[in-house]
C-alpha positions as CSV (number, residue, x, y, z in Angstrom):
1,M,-17.3,-10.9,-4.3
2,G,-16.4,-10.6,-0.7
3,A,-16.6,-14.5,0.1
4,A,-14.5,-15.4,-3.2
5,I,-12.0,-13.0,-2.0
6,E,-11.7,-14.6,1.4
7,Y,-11.9,-18.2,0.1
8,A,-9.0,-17.4,-2.2
9,L,-6.8,-15.7,0.6
10,D,-7.4,-18.7,2.9
11,F,-6.7,-21.0,0.1
12,L,-3.5,-19.2,-0.6
13,E,-2.3,-19.3,3.2
14,N,-2.9,-23.0,3.5
15,R,-1.0,-23.7,0.1
16,K,2.0,-21.5,1.4
17,Q,2.1,-23.3,4.6
18,T,2.2,-26.6,2.9
19,Y,5.1,-25.4,0.8
20,K,6.7,-24.2,3.7
21,D,6.2,-27.4,5.7
22,N,7.9,-29.4,3.0
23,G,10.8,-26.8,2.3
24,I,9.7,-25.8,-1.0
25,F,10.2,-22.3,-2.4
26,Y,7.5,-20.5,-4.1
27,Y,6.9,-17.4,-6.2
28,R,4.6,-14.6,-4.6
29,P,1.2,-15.8,-5.5
30,W,-1.0,-13.7,-7.7
31,V,-4.7,-13.1,-7.1
32,F,-6.8,-11.8,-10.1
33,L,-10.5,-10.5,-9.4
34,I,-12.5,-10.0,-12.9
35,T,-15.8,-8.5,-12.4
36,D,-18.6,-6.9,-14.4
37,K,-20.8,-6.3,-11.6
38,E,-20.9,-4.8,-8.1
39,P,-20.5,-7.1,-4.9
40,S,-23.7,-8.8,-3.6
41,D,-22.2,-9.4,-0.4
42,Y,-20.4,-7.9,2.4
43,W,-17.0,-7.1,0.9
44,Q,-15.4,-4.5,3.5
45,S,-14.1,-7.5,5.6
46,A,-12.5,-9.3,2.6
47,A,-10.9,-5.9,1.3
48,Q,-9.6,-5.8,5.0
49,K,-8.1,-9.0,4.8
50,L,-6.5,-8.4,1.4
51,R,-4.9,-5.1,2.7
52,E,-3.4,-7.1,5.6
53,A,-2.1,-9.8,3.3
54,Q,-0.7,-7.2,0.6
55,G,2.9,-8.4,1.5
56,P,2.8,-12.0,0.5
57,L,0.7,-11.8,-2.7
58,S,0.2,-9.7,-5.8
59,F,-3.6,-8.7,-6.2
60,F,-5.0,-7.6,-9.6
61,A,-8.4,-6.1,-9.8
62,V,-10.0,-6.1,-13.3
63,A,-13.1,-4.2,-14.3
64,V,-15.2,-5.4,-17.3
65,I,-18.1,-3.2,-18.8
66,G,-20.6,-2.8,-15.9
67,A,-18.3,-3.1,-13.0
68,D,-18.3,-0.9,-10.0
69,I,-15.0,0.8,-10.4
70,N,-15.4,3.0,-7.3
71,I,-15.6,-0.4,-5.2
72,L,-12.7,-2.0,-6.8
73,K,-10.7,1.1,-5.9
74,Q,-11.4,0.4,-2.3
75,I,-10.6,-3.2,-2.7
76,S,-7.4,-2.8,-4.4
77,P,-4.0,-1.8,-2.9
78,P,-2.8,1.8,-3.6
79,Q,0.0,0.7,-5.5
80,R,-2.0,-1.5,-7.7
81,P,-5.2,0.3,-8.7
82,P,-8.0,-1.6,-10.6
83,V,-7.7,-1.9,-14.4
84,T,-10.6,-1.5,-16.9
85,L,-10.5,-4.0,-19.5
86,N,-10.5,-2.7,-23.0
87,G,-13.9,-3.7,-24.1
88,L,-14.0,-7.5,-24.1
89,D,-10.3,-8.0,-24.7
90,F,-9.9,-10.9,-22.6
91,R,-7.7,-12.7,-25.2
92,E,-5.1,-10.0,-24.5
93,L,-5.4,-10.1,-21.0
94,F,-4.6,-13.8,-20.9
95,V,-1.7,-13.5,-23.5
96,W,-0.2,-10.6,-21.1
97,L,-1.0,-12.8,-18.1
98,S,0.9,-15.7,-19.6
99,A,3.9,-13.6,-20.6
100,S,4.0,-12.3,-17.2
101,V,4.0,-15.7,-15.3
102,K,6.7,-17.0,-17.9
103,R,9.2,-13.9,-17.1
104,V,8.5,-14.5,-13.3
105,S,9.0,-18.0,-13.2
106,S,12.3,-17.7,-15.2
107,G,13.5,-15.6,-12.5
108,K,14.8,-16.4,-9.0
109,V,12.5,-16.7,-6.1
110,G,12.2,-13.2,-4.4
111,Q,13.4,-11.5,-7.5
112,A,11.8,-8.4,-9.0
113,V,10.9,-9.0,-12.5
114,A,9.6,-6.2,-15.0
115,L,6.3,-7.0,-16.3
116,P,5.5,-6.4,-20.1
117,P,3.3,-3.6,-21.0
118,M,-0.4,-3.9,-20.1
119,G,-2.0,-3.3,-23.7
120,W,-5.3,-4.8,-22.6
121,G,-6.6,-2.4,-20.3
122,Q,-6.4,1.2,-18.6
123,I,-5.6,1.8,-15.1
124,T,-8.2,3.6,-13.3
125,I,-7.2,6.5,-11.0
């Protein structure tokens, strides 16, 4: 899990730099972590890197049955706690994601947009 998060963050930084170098505006990237397990690697450094990168991206942790929610709480930023998927309702998750991206992409870069209600999961506090 830690290696995947670090890879995603490095990839995003490289992509954002490419956009900047070419004068291309971009929306705040979203990173989704969907898991049904606990990490099998050292995730603490990835969580730290994620906390340091929170300004330029939005991170979503989704817990599927079997996920270690306590670790996801430590990885997730305080303003966006992990969400526990309702059963295996991936269809609703991806319908929500599609509708959310559509709303964001129809707005202006940097503009705040209200996301649709999250009917596919429960916020875990």
